N, CA, C, O and the ligand as a Tripos MOL2 file, in Angstrom:
@<TRIPOS>MOLECULE
protein
  293   291    74     0     0
PROTEIN
NO_CHARGES

@<TRIPOS>ATOM
      1 N         141.0250  236.7750   20.0290 N.3       1 MET1
      2 CA        141.6900  236.6650   21.3210 C.3       1 MET1
      3 C         143.1860  236.9120   21.1590 C.2       1 MET1
      4 O         143.8480  236.2480   20.3620 O.2       1 MET1
      5 N         143.7030  237.8490   21.9020 N.am      2 LYS2
      6 CA        145.1070  238.1980   21.7600 C.3       2 LYS2
      7 C         145.9490  237.4280   22.7790 C.2       2 LYS2
      8 O         145.6190  237.3500   23.9620 O.2       2 LYS2
      9 N         147.0190  236.8770   22.2880 N.am      3 ARG3
     10 CA        147.9160  236.1470   23.1670 C.3       3 ARG3
     11 C         149.1570  236.9980   23.4010 C.2       3 ARG3
     12 O         149.7680  237.5070   22.4610 O.2       3 ARG3
     13 N         149.5140  237.1420   24.6660 N.am      4 VAL4
     14 CA        150.6390  237.9980   25.0290 C.3       4 VAL4
     15 C         151.6290  237.1990   25.8680 C.2       4 VAL4
     16 O         151.2620  236.5430   26.8430 O.2       4 VAL4
     17 N         152.8630  237.2730   25.4730 N.am      5 TRP5
     18 CA        153.9130  236.6170   26.2730 C.3       5 TRP5
     19 C         154.5360  237.6330   27.2030 C.2       5 TRP5
     20 O         155.0850  238.6390   26.7540 O.2       5 TRP5
     21 N         154.4560  237.3780   28.4910 N.am      6 GLN6
     22 CA        155.0580  238.2760   29.4680 C.3       6 GLN6
     23 C         155.6030  237.4720   30.6340 C.2       6 GLN6
     24 O         155.1000  236.3950   30.9540 O.2       6 GLN6
     25 N         156.6420  238.0120   31.2660 N.am      7 PRO7
     26 CA        157.0490  237.4030   32.5300 C.3       7 PRO7
     27 C         156.0390  237.8100   33.5950 C.2       7 PRO7
     28 O         155.3990  238.8530   33.4620 O.2       7 PRO7
     29 N         155.8840  237.0300   34.6230 N.am      8 PRO8
     30 CA        154.9590  237.4430   35.6890 C.3       8 PRO8
     31 C         155.4690  238.6970   36.3630 C.2       8 PRO8
     32 O         156.6270  238.7550   36.7790 O.2       8 PRO8
     33 N         154.6130  239.7070   36.4760 N.am      9 LEU9
     34 CA        155.0060  240.9790   37.0660 C.3       9 LEU9
     35 C         154.0540  241.3310   38.1800 C.2       9 LEU9
     36 O         152.8650  241.0130   38.1420 O.2       9 LEU9
     37 N         154.6070  241.9970   39.1740 N.am     10 PHE10
     38 CA        153.7840  242.3850   40.2980 C.3      10 PHE10
     39 C         153.9110  243.8810   40.4920 C.2      10 PHE10
     40 O         154.9960  244.4130   40.7260 O.2      10 PHE10
     41 N         152.7880  244.5350   40.3900 N.am     11 LYS11
     42 CA        152.7810  245.9940   40.3640 C.3      11 LYS11
     43 C         153.5570  246.6150   41.5140 C.2      11 LYS11
     44 O         154.3350  247.5460   41.3070 O.2      11 LYS11
     45 N         153.3560  246.1160   42.7050 N.am     12 SER12
     46 CA        153.9860  246.7300   43.8600 C.3      12 SER12
     47 C         155.4890  246.5080   43.8710 C.2      12 SER12
     48 O         156.2200  247.1930   44.5870 O.2      12 SER12
     49 N         155.9390  245.5690   43.0950 N.am     13 GLU13
     50 CA        157.3560  245.2370   43.1300 C.3      13 GLU13
     51 C         158.1180  245.7620   41.9190 C.2      13 GLU13
     52 O         159.3250  245.5530   41.8040 O.2      13 GLU13
     53 N         157.4260  246.4320   41.0300 N.am     14 THR14
     54 CA        158.1030  246.8490   39.8110 C.3      14 THR14
     55 C         159.0420  248.0150   40.0560 C.2      14 THR14
     56 O         159.9960  248.2080   39.3010 O.2      14 THR14
     57 N         158.7900  248.7920   41.0930 N.am     15 LYS15
     58 CA        159.6480  249.9450   41.3730 C.3      15 LYS15
     59 C         160.9200  249.4850   42.0720 C.2      15 LYS15
     60 O         160.8830  248.8820   43.1450 O.2      15 LYS15
     61 N         162.0270  249.7820   41.4440 N.am     16 GLY16
     62 CA        163.2980  249.4550   42.0610 C.3      16 GLY16
     63 C         163.7170  248.0120   41.8750 C.2      16 GLY16
     64 O         164.8100  247.6110   42.2740 O.2      16 GLY16
     65 N         162.8580  247.2540   41.2790 N.am     17 HIS17
     66 CA        163.2110  245.8590   41.0340 C.3      17 HIS17
     67 C         162.9910  245.5510   39.5600 C.2      17 HIS17
     68 O         161.9030  245.7490   39.0190 O.2      17 HIS17
     69 N         164.0070  245.0800   38.9510 N.am     18 ASP18
     70 CA        163.8440  244.6880   37.5630 C.3      18 ASP18
     71 C         163.4410  243.2250   37.5180 C.2      18 ASP18
     72 O         164.2730  242.3200   37.4660 O.2      18 ASP18
     73 N         162.1650  243.0380   37.5380 N.am     19 ARG19
     74 CA        161.6570  241.6730   37.6140 C.3      19 ARG19
     75 C         161.9190  240.9130   36.3190 C.2      19 ARG19
     76 O         161.9600  239.6820   36.3070 O.2      19 ARG19
     77 N         162.0940  241.6510   35.2400 N.am     20 THR20
     78 CA        162.1770  240.9650   33.9550 C.3      20 THR20
     79 C         163.5440  240.3330   33.7310 C.2      20 THR20
     80 O         163.6770  239.4120   32.9250 O.2      20 THR20
     81 N         164.5660  240.8220   34.4420 N.am     21 SER21
     82 CA        165.8900  240.2630   34.2190 C.3      21 SER21
     83 C         166.2640  239.2640   35.3010 C.2      21 SER21
     84 O         167.4170  238.8430   35.3910 O.2      21 SER21
     85 N         165.3070  238.8910   36.1090 N.am     22 SER22
     86 CA        165.6020  238.0010   37.2170 C.3      22 SER22
     87 C         165.5030  236.5390   36.8120 C.2      22 SER22
     88 O         165.5270  235.6450   37.6580 O.2      22 SER22
     89 N         165.3940  236.3080   35.5260 N.am     23 GLY23
     90 CA        165.3340  234.9250   35.0680 C.3      23 GLY23
     91 C         163.9380  234.3470   35.0550 C.2      23 GLY23
     92 O         163.7580  233.1450   34.8600 O.2      23 GLY23
     93 N         162.9420  235.2060   35.2630 N.am     24 ALA24
     94 CA        161.5730  234.7210   35.2320 C.3      24 ALA24
     95 C         161.2030  234.2670   33.8100 C.2      24 ALA24
     96 O         161.6050  234.8730   32.8170 O.2      24 ALA24
     97 N         160.4610  233.2340   33.7540 N.am     25 LYS25
     98 CA        160.0420  232.7140   32.4610 C.3      25 LYS25
     99 C         158.8870  233.5360   31.9000 C.2      25 LYS25
    100 O         158.1130  234.1530   32.6310 O.2      25 LYS25
    101 N         158.8070  233.5180   30.6040 N.am     26 TYR26
    102 CA        157.6720  234.1660   29.9480 C.3      26 TYR26
    103 C         156.4960  233.2100   29.9080 C.2      26 TYR26
    104 O         156.6460  232.0180   29.6390 O.2      26 TYR26
    105 N         155.3360  233.7520   30.1770 N.am     27 HIS27
    106 CA        154.1070  232.9620   30.1040 C.3      27 HIS27
    107 C         153.1990  233.5420   29.0370 C.2      27 HIS27
    108 O         153.2500  234.7330   28.7300 O.2      27 HIS27
    109 N         152.3790  232.6880   28.4870 N.am     28 ALA28
    110 CA        151.4230  233.1280   27.4810 C.3      28 ALA28
    111 C         150.1210  233.5020   28.1770 C.2      28 ALA28
    112 O         149.4550  232.6610   28.7820 O.2      28 ALA28
    113 N         149.7770  234.7730   28.0800 N.am     29 PHE29
    114 CA        148.5490  235.2590   28.7180 C.3      29 PHE29
    115 C         147.4540  235.4740   27.6900 C.2      29 PHE29
    116 O         147.6590  236.1000   26.6500 O.2      29 PHE29
    117 N         146.2980  234.9440   28.0070 N.am     30 VAL30
    118 CA        145.1150  235.2290   27.2160 C.3      30 VAL30
    119 C         144.0520  235.7080   28.1980 C.2      30 VAL30
    120 O         143.7710  235.0450   29.1960 O.2      30 VAL30
    121 N         143.4740  236.8510   27.9080 N.am     31 ASN31
    122 CA        142.5010  237.4500   28.8250 C.3      31 ASN31
    123 C         143.0660  237.6070   30.2330 C.2      31 ASN31
    124 O         142.3780  237.3730   31.2260 O.2      31 ASN31
    125 N         144.3470  238.0110   30.2970 N.am     32 ASN32
    126 CA        145.0150  238.3230   31.5570 C.3      32 ASN32
    127 C         145.2920  237.1160   32.4450 C.2      32 ASN32
    128 O         145.6490  237.2720   33.6130 O.2      32 ASN32
    129 N         145.1330  235.9360   31.9080 N.am     33 VAL33
    130 CA        145.4400  234.7320   32.6800 C.3      33 VAL33
    131 C         146.4120  233.8850   31.8720 C.2      33 VAL33
    132 O         146.2210  233.6690   30.6750 O.2      33 VAL33
    133 N         147.4570  233.4070   32.5430 N.am     34 SER34
    134 CA        148.4270  232.5850   31.8250 C.3      34 SER34
    135 C         147.8090  231.2300   31.5060 C.2      34 SER34
    136 O         146.9760  230.7130   32.2510 O.2      34 SER34
    137 N         148.2280  230.6840   30.4030 N.am     35 LEU35
    138 CA        147.6360  229.4260   29.9500 C.3      35 LEU35
    139 C         147.9240  228.2810   30.9090 C.2      35 LEU35
    140 O         147.1510  227.3270   30.9930 O.2      35 LEU35
    141 N         149.0350  228.3760   31.6310 N.am     36 CYS36
    142 CA        149.3590  227.3230   32.5860 C.3      36 CYS36
    143 C         148.5610  227.4710   33.8710 C.2      36 CYS36
    144 O         148.5620  226.5810   34.7220 O.2      36 CYS36
    145 N         147.8790  228.6080   34.0050 N.am     37 GLY37
    146 CA        147.0250  228.8090   35.1630 C.3      37 GLY37
    147 C         147.7560  229.2880   36.4040 C.2      37 GLY37
    148 O         147.1420  229.4320   37.4610 O.2      37 GLY37
    149 N         149.0450  229.5350   36.2990 N.am     38 LEU38
    150 CA        149.8300  229.9160   37.4730 C.3      38 LEU38
    151 C         149.7800  231.4090   37.7680 C.2      38 LEU38
    152 O         149.9780  231.8330   38.9070 O.2      38 LEU38
    153 N         149.5140  232.2060   36.7320 N.am     39 HIS39
    154 CA        149.6100  233.6480   36.9050 C.3      39 HIS39
    155 C         148.4250  234.3660   36.2870 C.2      39 HIS39
    156 O         147.8370  233.9140   35.3040 O.2      39 HIS39
    157 N         148.0920  235.4910   36.8880 N.am     40 SER40
    158 CA        147.1250  236.3680   36.2520 C.3      40 SER40
    159 C         147.5860  237.7980   36.4740 C.2      40 SER40
    160 O         148.0260  238.1590   37.5660 O.2      40 SER40
    161 N         147.4860  238.5890   35.4540 N.am     41 GLN41
    162 CA        147.8940  239.9900   35.5630 C.3      41 GLN41
    163 C         147.2480  240.7840   34.4390 C.2      41 GLN41
    164 O         146.8510  240.2390   33.4090 O.2      41 GLN41
    165 N         147.1560  242.0940   34.6700 N.am     42 GLN42
    166 CA        146.5930  242.9820   33.6560 C.3      42 GLN42
    167 C         147.6590  243.2020   32.5910 C.2      42 GLN42
    168 O         148.4990  244.0920   32.7240 O.2      42 GLN42
    169 N         147.6300  242.4160   31.5630 N.am     43 THR43
    170 CA        148.7010  242.4760   30.5750 C.3      43 THR43
    171 C         148.7450  243.8220   29.8570 C.2      43 THR43
    172 O         149.7870  244.2180   29.3360 O.2      43 THR43
    173 N         147.6250  244.5150   29.8300 N.am     44 ASP44
    174 CA        147.5990  245.8160   29.1630 C.3      44 ASP44
    175 C         148.4120  246.8640   29.9090 C.2      44 ASP44
    176 O         148.8300  247.8640   29.3260 O.2      44 ASP44
    177 N         148.6350  246.6320   31.1950 N.am     45 GLU45
    178 CA        149.3170  247.6390   32.0110 C.3      45 GLU45
    179 C         150.8260  247.5830   31.8590 C.2      45 GLU45
    180 O         151.5320  248.4740   32.3300 O.2      45 GLU45
    181 N         151.3150  246.5670   31.2190 N.am     46 PHE46
    182 CA        152.7580  246.4210   31.0660 C.3      46 PHE46
    183 C         153.1580  246.5120   29.6020 C.2      46 PHE46
    184 O         152.4970  245.9740   28.7130 O.2      46 PHE46
    185 N         154.2500  247.2040   29.3900 N.am     47 ASP47
    186 CA        154.7250  247.3830   28.0250 C.3      47 ASP47
    187 C         155.5710  246.2090   27.5450 C.2      47 ASP47
    188 O         155.8730  246.0670   26.3600 O.2      47 ASP47
    189 N         155.9340  245.3890   28.4990 N.am     48 ILE48
    190 CA        156.8250  244.2870   28.1340 C.3      48 ILE48
    191 C         156.0580  243.2300   27.3600 C.2      48 ILE48
    192 O         155.0530  242.6880   27.8220 O.2      48 ILE48
    193 N         156.5510  242.9660   26.2070 N.am     49 GLU49
    194 CA        155.9100  241.9470   25.3980 C.3      49 GLU49
    195 C         156.9400  241.3960   24.4360 C.2      49 GLU49
    196 O         157.6820  242.1580   23.8170 O.2      49 GLU49
    197 N         156.9960  240.1080   24.3050 N.am     50 VAL50
    198 CA        157.8830  239.5210   23.3050 C.3      50 VAL50
    199 C         157.0260  238.9400   22.2060 C.2      50 VAL50
    200 O         155.9060  238.4860   22.4390 O.2      50 VAL50
    201 N         157.5560  238.9610   21.0350 N.am     51 PHE51
    202 CA        156.8350  238.3890   19.9180 C.3      51 PHE51
    203 C         156.9230  236.8650   19.9880 C.2      51 PHE51
    204 O         157.9250  236.2920   20.4170 O.2      51 PHE51
    205 N         155.8580  236.2500   19.5590 N.am     52 GLU52
    206 CA        155.8130  234.8010   19.6330 C.3      52 GLU52
    207 C         156.9540  234.1680   18.8340 C.2      52 GLU52
    208 O         157.4140  233.0710   19.1520 O.2      52 GLU52
    209 N         157.3990  234.8700   17.7990 N.am     53 LEU53
    210 CA        158.5280  234.3590   17.0170 C.3      53 LEU53
    211 C         159.7760  234.2010   17.8800 C.2      53 LEU53
    212 O         160.5480  233.2570   17.7100 O.2      53 LEU53
    213 N         159.9590  235.1280   18.7960 N.am     54 GLN54
    214 CA        161.1140  235.0610   19.6840 C.3      54 GLN54
    215 C         160.9970  233.8650   20.6340 C.2      54 GLN54
    216 O         161.9850  233.2100   20.9670 O.2      54 GLN54
    217 N         159.7820  233.6090   21.0470 N.am     55 ILE55
    218 CA        159.5460  232.4640   21.9250 C.3      55 ILE55
    219 C         159.8090  231.1620   21.1690 C.2      55 ILE55
    220 O         160.3810  230.2150   21.7100 O.2      55 ILE55
    221 N         159.3860  231.1380   19.9330 N.am     56 VAL56
    222 CA        159.6150  229.9560   19.1060 C.3      56 VAL56
    223 C         161.1200  229.7420   18.9180 C.2      56 VAL56
    224 O         161.6130  228.6140   18.9320 O.2      56 VAL56
    225 N         161.8370  230.8620   18.7420 N.am     57 ALA57
    226 CA        163.2780  230.7760   18.5310 C.3      57 ALA57
    227 C         164.0200  230.4160   19.8110 C.2      57 ALA57
    228 O         165.0410  229.7290   19.7840 O.2      57 ALA57
    229 N         163.4920  230.8900   20.9240 N.am     58 MET58
    230 CA        164.1410  230.6300   22.2110 C.3      58 MET58
    231 C         163.1380  230.1060   23.2320 C.2      58 MET58
    232 O         162.7900  230.7990   24.1880 O.2      58 MET58
    233 N         162.6820  228.8910   23.0230 N.am     59 PRO59
    234 CA        161.6450  228.3360   23.9190 C.3      59 PRO59
    235 C         162.1200  228.1750   25.3550 C.2      59 PRO59
    236 O         161.3070  228.0250   26.2670 O.2      59 PRO59
    237 N         163.4340  228.2070   25.5600 N.am     60 GLU60
    238 CA        163.9240  228.0720   26.9330 C.3      60 GLU60
    239 C         163.5810  229.2980   27.7800 C.2      60 GLU60
    240 O         163.6880  229.2600   29.0050 O.2      60 GLU60
    241 N         163.1700  230.3820   27.1230 N.am     61 LEU61
    242 CA        162.7820  231.5860   27.8450 C.3      61 LEU61
    243 C         161.3650  231.4830   28.3910 C.2      61 LEU61
    244 O         160.9530  232.2770   29.2380 O.2      61 LEU61
    245 N         160.6360  230.5100   27.9050 N.am     62 ALA62
    246 CA        159.2150  230.4740   28.2270 C.3      62 ALA62
    247 C         158.8610  229.3080   29.1450 C.2      62 ALA62
    248 O         159.5820  228.3160   29.2480 O.2      62 ALA62
    249 N         157.7340  229.4720   29.7950 N.am     63 CYS63
    250 CA        157.1810  228.4410   30.6640 C.3      63 CYS63
    251 C         156.8200  227.2070   29.8240 C.2      63 CYS63
    252 O         156.1470  227.3100   28.7990 O.2      63 CYS63
    253 N         157.2770  226.0620   30.2770 N.am     64 LYS64
    254 CA        157.0560  224.8330   29.5050 C.3      64 LYS64
    255 C         155.5710  224.5130   29.3320 C.2      64 LYS64
    256 O         155.1360  224.0720   28.2680 O.2      64 LYS64
    257 N         154.8140  224.7410   30.3850 N.am     65 LYS65
    258 CA        153.3720  224.4290   30.3090 C.3      65 LYS65
    259 C         152.6670  225.3150   29.2970 C.2      65 LYS65
    260 O         151.8060  224.8660   28.5410 O.2      65 LYS65
    261 N         153.0550  226.5900   29.3010 N.am     66 CYS66
    262 CA        152.4400  227.5120   28.3460 C.3      66 CYS66
    263 C         152.8250  227.1240   26.9160 C.2      66 CYS66
    264 O         151.9950  227.1730   26.0080 O.2      66 CYS66
    265 N         154.0810  226.7430   26.7280 N.am     67 LEU67
    266 CA        154.5220  226.3320   25.3910 C.3      67 LEU67
    267 C         153.6840  225.1750   24.8860 C.2      67 LEU67
    268 O         153.2850  225.1340   23.7220 O.2      67 LEU67
    269 N         153.4290  224.2500   25.7690 N.am     68 LYS68
    270 CA        152.6650  223.0670   25.4030 C.3      68 LYS68
    271 C         151.2460  223.4500   25.0000 C.2      68 LYS68
    272 O         150.7160  222.9730   23.9960 O.2      68 LYS68
    273 N         150.6450  224.3200   25.8050 N.am     69 LYS69
    274 CA        149.2660  224.7390   25.5310 C.3      69 LYS69
    275 C         149.1550  225.4590   24.2010 C.2      69 LYS69
    276 O         148.1860  225.3020   23.4580 O.2      69 LYS69
    277 N         150.1820  226.2560   23.9240 N.am     70 VAL70
    278 CA        150.1780  226.9980   22.6660 C.3      70 VAL70
    279 C         150.4710  226.0730   21.5060 C.2      70 VAL70
    280 O         150.0390  226.3050   20.3760 O.2      70 VAL70
    281 N         151.2210  225.0070   21.8090 N.am     71 GLY71
    282 CA        151.5330  224.0460   20.7660 C.3      71 GLY71
    283 C         152.8720  224.2870   20.1130 C.2      71 GLY71
    284 O         153.1410  223.7820   19.0230 O.2      71 GLY71
    285 N         153.7250  225.0680   20.7870 N.am     72 ILE72
    286 CA        155.0570  225.3390   20.2360 C.3      72 ILE72
    287 C         155.9620  224.1470   20.4770 C.2      72 ILE72
    288 O         156.7750  223.7790   19.6290 O.2      72 ILE72
    289 N         155.8040  223.5490   21.6550 N.am     73 LYS73
    290 CA        156.6190  222.3670   21.9320 C.3      73 LYS73
    291 C         155.7650  221.2450   22.4640 C.2      73 LYS73
    292 O         156.2780  220.1640   22.7560 O.2      73 LYS73
    293 ZN        153.0300  229.4720   32.1130 Zn       74 ZN74
@<TRIPOS>BOND
     1     1     2 1
     2     2     3 1
     3     3     4 2
     4     3     5 am
     5     5     6 1
     6     6     7 1
     7     7     8 2
     8     7     9 am
     9     9    10 1
    10    10    11 1
    11    11    12 2
    12    11    13 am
    13    13    14 1
    14    14    15 1
    15    15    16 2
    16    15    17 am
    17    17    18 1
    18    18    19 1
    19    19    20 2
    20    19    21 am
    21    21    22 1
    22    22    23 1
    23    23    24 2
    24    23    25 am
    25    25    26 1
    26    26    27 1
    27    27    28 2
    28    27    29 am
    29    29    30 1
    30    30    31 1
    31    31    32 2
    32    31    33 am
    33    33    34 1
    34    34    35 1
    35    35    36 2
    36    35    37 am
    37    37    38 1
    38    38    39 1
    39    39    40 2
    40    39    41 am
    41    41    42 1
    42    42    43 1
    43    43    44 2
    44    43    45 am
    45    45    46 1
    46    46    47 1
    47    47    48 2
    48    47    49 am
    49    49    50 1
    50    50    51 1
    51    51    52 2
    52    51    53 am
    53    53    54 1
    54    54    55 1
    55    55    56 2
    56    55    57 am
    57    57    58 1
    58    58    59 1
    59    59    60 2
    60    59    61 am
    61    61    62 1
    62    62    63 1
    63    63    64 2
    64    63    65 am
    65    65    66 1
    66    66    67 1
    67    67    68 2
    68    67    69 am
    69    69    70 1
    70    70    71 1
    71    71    72 2
    72    71    73 am
    73    73    74 1
    74    74    75 1
    75    75    76 2
    76    75    77 am
    77    77    78 1
    78    78    79 1
    79    79    80 2
    80    79    81 am
    81    81    82 1
    82    82    83 1
    83    83    84 2
    84    83    85 am
    85    85    86 1
    86    86    87 1
    87    87    88 2
    88    87    89 am
    89    89    90 1
    90    90    91 1
    91    91    92 2
    92    91    93 am
    93    93    94 1
    94    94    95 1
    95    95    96 2
    96    95    97 am
    97    97    98 1
    98    98    99 1
    99    99   100 2
   100    99   101 am
   101   101   102 1
   102   102   103 1
   103   103   104 2
   104   103   105 am
   105   105   106 1
   106   106   107 1
   107   107   108 2
   108   107   109 am
   109   109   110 1
   110   110   111 1
   111   111   112 2
   112   111   113 am
   113   113   114 1
   114   114   115 1
   115   115   116 2
   116   115   117 am
   117   117   118 1
   118   118   119 1
   119   119   120 2
   120   119   121 am
   121   121   122 1
   122   122   123 1
   123   123   124 2
   124   123   125 am
   125   125   126 1
   126   126   127 1
   127   127   128 2
   128   127   129 am
   129   129   130 1
   130   130   131 1
   131   131   132 2
   132   131   133 am
   133   133   134 1
   134   134   135 1
   135   135   136 2
   136   135   137 am
   137   137   138 1
   138   138   139 1
   139   139   140 2
   140   139   141 am
   141   141   142 1
   142   142   143 1
   143   143   144 2
   144   143   145 am
   145   145   146 1
   146   146   147 1
   147   147   148 2
   148   147   149 am
   149   149   150 1
   150   150   151 1
   151   151   152 2
   152   151   153 am
   153   153   154 1
   154   154   155 1
   155   155   156 2
   156   155   157 am
   157   157   158 1
   158   158   159 1
   159   159   160 2
   160   159   161 am
   161   161   162 1
   162   162   163 1
   163   163   164 2
   164   163   165 am
   165   165   166 1
   166   166   167 1
   167   167   168 2
   168   167   169 am
   169   169   170 1
   170   170   171 1
   171   171   172 2
   172   171   173 am
   173   173   174 1
   174   174   175 1
   175   175   176 2
   176   175   177 am
   177   177   178 1
   178   178   179 1
   179   179   180 2
   180   179   181 am
   181   181   182 1
   182   182   183 1
   183   183   184 2
   184   183   185 am
   185   185   186 1
   186   186   187 1
   187   187   188 2
   188   187   189 am
   189   189   190 1
   190   190   191 1
   191   191   192 2
   192   191   193 am
   193   193   194 1
   194   194   195 1
   195   195   196 2
   196   195   197 am
   197   197   198 1
   198   198   199 1
   199   199   200 2
   200   199   201 am
   201   201   202 1
   202   202   203 1
   203   203   204 2
   204   203   205 am
   205   205   206 1
   206   206   207 1
   207   207   208 2
   208   207   209 am
   209   209   210 1
   210   210   211 1
   211   211   212 2
   212   211   213 am
   213   213   214 1
   214   214   215 1
   215   215   216 2
   216   215   217 am
   217   217   218 1
   218   218   219 1
   219   219   220 2
   220   219   221 am
   221   221   222 1
   222   222   223 1
   223   223   224 2
   224   223   225 am
   225   225   226 1
   226   226   227 1
   227   227   228 2
   228   227   229 am
   229   229   230 1
   230   230   231 1
   231   231   232 2
   232   231   233 am
   233   233   234 1
   234   234   235 1
   235   235   236 2
   236   235   237 am
   237   237   238 1
   238   238   239 1
   239   239   240 2
   240   239   241 am
   241   241   242 1
   242   242   243 1
   243   243   244 2
   244   243   245 am
   245   245   246 1
   246   246   247 1
   247   247   248 2
   248   247   249 am
   249   249   250 1
   250   250   251 1
   251   251   252 2
   252   251   253 am
   253   253   254 1
   254   254   255 1
   255   255   256 2
   256   255   257 am
   257   257   258 1
   258   258   259 1
   259   259   260 2
   260   259   261 am
   261   261   262 1
   262   262   263 1
   263   263   264 2
   264   263   265 am
   265   265   266 1
   266   266   267 1
   267   267   268 2
   268   267   269 am
   269   269   270 1
   270   270   271 1
   271   271   272 2
   272   271   273 am
   273   273   274 1
   274   274   275 1
   275   275   276 2
   276   275   277 am
   277   277   278 1
   278   278   279 1
   279   279   280 2
   280   279   281 am
   281   281   282 1
   282   282   283 1
   283   283   284 2
   284   283   285 am
   285   285   286 1
   286   286   287 1
   287   287   288 2
   288   287   289 am
   289   289   290 1
   290   290   291 1
   291   291   292 2
@<TRIPOS>SUBSTRUCTURE
     1 MET1         2 RESIDUE 1 A MET
     2 LYS2         6 RESIDUE 1 A LYS
     3 ARG3        10 RESIDUE 1 A ARG
     4 VAL4        14 RESIDUE 1 A VAL
     5 TRP5        18 RESIDUE 1 A TRP
     6 GLN6        22 RESIDUE 1 A GLN
     7 PRO7        26 RESIDUE 1 A PRO
     8 PRO8        30 RESIDUE 1 A PRO
     9 LEU9        34 RESIDUE 1 A LEU
    10 PHE10       38 RESIDUE 1 A PHE
    11 LYS11       42 RESIDUE 1 A LYS
    12 SER12       46 RESIDUE 1 A SER
    13 GLU13       50 RESIDUE 1 A GLU
    14 THR14       54 RESIDUE 1 A THR
    15 LYS15       58 RESIDUE 1 A LYS
    16 GLY16       62 RESIDUE 1 A GLY
    17 HIS17       66 RESIDUE 1 A HIS
    18 ASP18       70 RESIDUE 1 A ASP
    19 ARG19       74 RESIDUE 1 A ARG
    20 THR20       78 RESIDUE 1 A THR
    21 SER21       82 RESIDUE 1 A SER
    22 SER22       86 RESIDUE 1 A SER
    23 GLY23       90 RESIDUE 1 A GLY
    24 ALA24       94 RESIDUE 1 A ALA
    25 LYS25       98 RESIDUE 1 A LYS
    26 TYR26      102 RESIDUE 1 A TYR
    27 HIS27      106 RESIDUE 1 A HIS
    28 ALA28      110 RESIDUE 1 A ALA
    29 PHE29      114 RESIDUE 1 A PHE
    30 VAL30      118 RESIDUE 1 A VAL
    31 ASN31      122 RESIDUE 1 A ASN
    32 ASN32      126 RESIDUE 1 A ASN
    33 VAL33      130 RESIDUE 1 A VAL
    34 SER34      134 RESIDUE 1 A SER
    35 LEU35      138 RESIDUE 1 A LEU
    36 CYS36      142 RESIDUE 1 A CYS
    37 GLY37      146 RESIDUE 1 A GLY
    38 LEU38      150 RESIDUE 1 A LEU
    39 HIS39      154 RESIDUE 1 A HIS
    40 SER40      158 RESIDUE 1 A SER
    41 GLN41      162 RESIDUE 1 A GLN
    42 GLN42      166 RESIDUE 1 A GLN
    43 THR43      170 RESIDUE 1 A THR
    44 ASP44      174 RESIDUE 1 A ASP
    45 GLU45      178 RESIDUE 1 A GLU
    46 PHE46      182 RESIDUE 1 A PHE
    47 ASP47      186 RESIDUE 1 A ASP
    48 ILE48      190 RESIDUE 1 A ILE
    49 GLU49      194 RESIDUE 1 A GLU
    50 VAL50      198 RESIDUE 1 A VAL
    51 PHE51      202 RESIDUE 1 A PHE
    52 GLU52      206 RESIDUE 1 A GLU
    53 LEU53      210 RESIDUE 1 A LEU
    54 GLN54      214 RESIDUE 1 A GLN
    55 ILE55      218 RESIDUE 1 A ILE
    56 VAL56      222 RESIDUE 1 A VAL
    57 ALA57      226 RESIDUE 1 A ALA
    58 MET58      230 RESIDUE 1 A MET
    59 PRO59      234 RESIDUE 1 A PRO
    60 GLU60      238 RESIDUE 1 A GLU
    61 LEU61      242 RESIDUE 1 A LEU
    62 ALA62      246 RESIDUE 1 A ALA
    63 CYS63      250 RESIDUE 1 A CYS
    64 LYS64      254 RESIDUE 1 A LYS
    65 LYS65      258 RESIDUE 1 A LYS
    66 CYS66      262 RESIDUE 1 A CYS
    67 LEU67      266 RESIDUE 1 A LEU
    68 LYS68      270 RESIDUE 1 A LYS
    69 LYS69      274 RESIDUE 1 A LYS
    70 VAL70      278 RESIDUE 1 A VAL
    71 GLY71      282 RESIDUE 1 A GLY
    72 ILE72      286 RESIDUE 1 A ILE
    73 LYS73      290 RESIDUE 1 A LYS
    74 ZN74       293 GROUP 0 **** ****
């Protein structure tokens, strides 16, 4: 099972809007559903991905609930 950290993205809003720099938190997605249960998206369709090491280094970038589920914090 692959775990992917991504900010929540919405296909219709990606054009002309930089959703990733709007301060959105990164969530941990497994099977296209975030571990906190708040978001679902086709993670394969987006190139944005941060390495879990970066999340560990900067947990303030990530959703607290997802961090807990993953066991980082
Ligand atoms: Zn989350």
